[in-house]
C-alpha positions as a Python dict, from the first residue, in 0.01 Angstrom:
ca = {
    (1, 'X'): (0, 0, 0),
    (2, 'X'): (-359, -89, 10),
    (3, 'X'): (-658, 93, -141),
    (4, 'X'): (-992, 11, 18),
    (5, 'X'): (-1313, 50, -191),
    (6, 'X'): (-1609, -64, 5),
    (7, 'X'): (-1533, -424, 87),
    (8, 'X'): (-1270, -465, -178),
    (9, 'X'): (-902, -424, -133),
    (10, 'X'): (-677, -333, -429),
    (11, 'X'): (-325, -365, -413),
    (12, 'X'): (-134, -220, -705),
    (13, 'X'): (120, -462, -856),
    (14, 'X'): (479, -375, -815),
    (15, 'X'): (703, -338, -1142),
    (16, 'X'): (1019, -535, -1194),
    (17, 'X'): (1217, -348, -930),
    (18, 'X'): (945, -391, -666),
    (19, 'X'): (867, -23, -683),
    (20, 'X'): (484, 113, -729),
    (21, 'X'): (608, 359, -999),
    (22, 'X'): (238, 385, -1124),
    (23, 'X'): (101, 490, -795),
    (24, 'X'): (386, 748, -760),
    (25, 'X'): (324, 873, -1116),
    (26, 'X'): (-43, 933, -1063),
    (27, 'X'): (23, 1123, -727),
    (28, 'X'): (261, 1349, -932),
    (29, 'X'): (2, 1365, -1193),
    (30, 'X'): (-269, 1471, -939),
    (31, 'X'): (-45, 1743, -787),
    (32, 'X'): (60, 1932, -1094),
    (33, 'X'): (-298, 1903, -1250),
    (34, 'X'): (-423, 2062, -917),
    (35, 'X'): (-161, 2321, -946),
    (36, 'X'): (-224, 2393, -1287),
    (37, 'X'): (-602, 2434, -1204),
    (38, 'X'): (-573, 2661, -901),
    (39, 'X'): (-296, 2894, -989),
    (40, 'X'): (-482, 3059, -1262),
    (41, 'X'): (-786, 3093, -1080),
    (42, 'X'): (-568, 3258, -789),
    (43, 'X'): (-410, 3498, -1033),
    (44, 'X'): (-761, 3595, -1163),
    (45, 'X'): (-871, 3678, -819),
    (46, 'X'): (-565, 3926, -773),
    (47, 'X'): (-655, 4085, -1099),
    (48, 'X'): (-1003, 4129, -1013),
    (49, 'X'): (-916, 4275, -660),
    (50, 'X'): (-658, 4493, -840),
    (51, 'X'): (-353, 4392, -642),
    (52, 'X'): (-170, 4196, -923),
    (53, 'X'): (-6, 4518, -1034),
    (54, 'X'): (133, 4541, -710),
    (55, 'X'): (263, 4201, -692),
    (56, 'X'): (425, 4239, -1029),
    (57, 'X'): (596, 4568, -929),
    (58, 'X'): (723, 4408, -622),
    (59, 'X'): (1086, 4275, -601),
    (60, 'X'): (937, 3912, -605),
    (61, 'X'): (983, 3748, -953),
    (62, 'X'): (651, 3616, -1130),
    (63, 'X'): (763, 3265, -1043),
    (64, 'X'): (774, 3353, -676),
    (65, 'X'): (428, 3513, -705),
    (66, 'X'): (288, 3207, -857),
    (67, 'X'): (451, 2981, -596),
    (68, 'X'): (356, 3199, -301),
    (69, 'X'): (-12, 3187, -444),
    (70, 'X'): (10, 2791, -475),
    (71, 'X'): (136, 2783, -103),
    (72, 'X'): (-129, 3012, -9),
    (73, 'X'): (-399, 2784, -132),
    (74, 'X'): (-275, 2457, 4),
    (75, 'X'): (-227, 2611, 342),
    (76, 'X'): (-568, 2758, 380),
    (77, 'X'): (-735, 2439, 276),
}
């Protein structure tokens, strides 16, 4: 894997097993951080449009509602 910044090429160093675990951890961290920042915003939007009560009284669990909002955000962008 190469990261190109301007004319510089950065190649992350592999660990003892030959894996690029630091890059993997960074990508996982980015995904979870993005999710933690976006989901409250999406739920706040539901509360402002007064559709949150309808979502919470539906047969879907609160976790399924959060996952659906997360999926909706990434499918739109």
